[in-house]
C-alpha positions as CSV (number, residue, x, y, z in Angstrom):
1,M,-45.0,17.3,129.5
2,S,-42.9,19.9,127.7
3,I,-40.2,19.7,130.3
4,I,-39.8,16.0,129.6
5,L,-39.4,16.7,125.9
6,Y,-36.8,19.3,126.6
7,I,-34.8,16.9,128.8
8,F,-35.0,14.2,126.2
9,A,-33.9,16.6,123.5
10,A,-30.9,17.7,125.7
11,L,-29.9,14.1,126.3
12,L,-30.2,13.3,122.6
13,T,-28.0,16.4,121.8
14,I,-25.3,15.0,124.1
15,Y,-25.5,11.7,122.3
16,V,-25.2,13.5,118.9
17,I,-22.1,15.4,120.0
18,W,-20.5,12.2,121.3
19,T,-21.3,10.3,118.1
20,A,-20.0,13.0,115.9
21,A,-16.8,13.2,117.9
22,T,-16.2,9.5,117.7
23,D,-17.0,9.4,114.0
24,Y,-14.6,12.3,113.4
25,G,-11.9,10.4,115.3
26,Y,-12.5,7.3,113.3
27,V,-12.4,9.0,109.9
28,T,-9.3,11.1,110.7
29,G,-7.6,7.9,111.9
30,L,-8.3,6.2,108.6
31,I,-7.0,9.2,106.6
32,K,-3.8,9.3,108.7
33,D,-3.2,5.6,108.2
34,G,-3.6,6.1,104.4
35,S,-6.5,3.6,104.2
36,L,-8.9,6.4,103.1
37,T,-8.4,9.5,101.0
38,F,-10.8,12.4,101.3
39,K,-10.5,13.4,97.6
40,D,-12.3,10.4,96.1
41,N,-14.5,9.5,99.1
42,E,-16.3,12.8,100.0
43,Y,-19.7,11.3,99.5
44,S,-18.9,8.2,101.6
45,I,-17.5,10.3,104.5
46,V,-20.5,12.7,104.6
47,N,-22.9,9.7,104.3
48,Y,-21.1,8.1,107.3
49,F,-21.6,11.2,109.4
50,V,-25.2,11.7,108.4
51,T,-26.1,8.1,109.0
52,H,-24.6,8.0,112.4
53,A,-25.3,11.5,113.8
54,G,-27.5,13.4,111.3
55,Q,-30.7,11.6,111.8
56,H,-30.4,12.0,115.6
57,L,-29.8,15.7,115.1
58,A,-33.1,15.9,113.2
59,Y,-34.8,14.1,116.0
60,V,-33.4,16.7,118.5
61,F,-35.0,19.6,116.5
62,I,-38.3,17.8,116.1
63,I,-38.6,16.9,119.8
64,F,-37.6,20.4,120.9
65,A,-40.2,21.9,118.5
66,L,-42.9,19.6,120.0
67,G,-41.8,20.8,123.5
68,L,-42.4,24.4,122.4
69,V,-45.8,23.6,120.9
70,L,-46.9,21.8,124.1
71,Q,-45.7,24.6,126.2
72,K,-47.7,27.1,124.2
73,M,-50.8,25.0,124.3
74,E,-50.5,24.7,128.1
75,G,-50.3,28.4,128.3
76,M,-53.4,28.8,126.2
77,K,-55.3,26.4,128.4
78,K,-54.4,28.3,131.5
79,K,-55.7,31.6,129.9
80,K,-59.0,29.9,129.0
81,A,-59.5,28.6,132.5
82,A,-60.4,32.0,133.8
83,P,-63.2,31.9,136.4
84,R,-66.7,31.9,135.1
85,P,-69.5,34.1,136.5
86,A,-71.7,32.4,139.1
87,P,-74.8,30.8,137.5
88,Q,-78.1,32.7,138.0
89,K,-80.9,31.2,140.1
90,P,-83.7,29.7,138.0
91,A,-87.2,31.1,138.2
92,P,-89.3,29.7,141.1
93,I,-91.7,26.9,140.2
94,I,-95.2,27.4,141.4
95,T,-96.9,24.2,142.5
96,K,-100.6,23.5,142.6
97,T,-100.7,23.8,146.3
98,E,-99.4,27.3,146.1
99,E,-102.1,28.1,143.4
100,K,-104.9,26.8,145.6
101,S,-103.7,28.7,148.6
102,S,-103.7,31.9,146.7
103,G,-107.3,31.3,145.7
104,K,-106.8,32.1,142.1
105,D,-106.3,29.6,139.3
106,S,-103.2,30.1,137.1
107,F,-105.4,30.8,134.0
108,D,-107.7,33.3,135.7
109,G,-107.6,36.4,133.7
110,F,-105.4,34.9,131.0
111,F,-108.0,35.2,128.3
112,E,-109.7,38.3,129.6
113,E,-108.8,41.7,128.2
114,E,-109.0,44.8,130.3
115,G,-112.2,46.8,129.8
116,V,-114.0,44.0,127.9
117,E,-117.3,42.9,129.4
118,E,-118.7,39.4,129.2
119,S,-120.7,38.9,126.0
120,A,-124.5,38.6,126.1
121,D,-124.4,35.0,125.0
122,E,-122.5,34.0,128.2
123,E,-125.1,35.9,130.3
124,D,-128.0,34.1,128.5
125,V,-126.3,30.7,129.1
126,E,-126.1,31.5,132.8
127,K,-129.7,32.5,133.0
128,Q,-130.8,29.3,131.2
129,S,-128.8,27.1,133.5
130,E,-130.5,28.8,136.5
131,S,-134.0,28.4,135.0
132,D,-133.3,24.7,134.2
133,E,-132.4,24.1,137.8
134,D,-135.7,25.4,139.0
């Protein structure tokens, strides 16, 4: 995109040069004929050049500056597009069929602490449930 702006600025520069040359020829022709004097018409002559070529010269600078900005932005995008590291594999998901095949429930031992025996209340409950069955 920046190359297009540079080309457009170059073409507009050629137009500005051509316009300024024809304007200069027109004004000098009027001065030679005596229809125009430079002494009393300085403002009108400068205004004529600025109106015909000056505004296009300003456009040349603006378009060229936009081309530079776009070129810098494209360079920044290329630097940011460095390769990223490969993603890590996610942790395996254990399904219920795998839990059953291991013979252990996923919560077995979760609430148990090492070295802690079952409380007496739990033993009493087990004994009562056995005696109730008899």
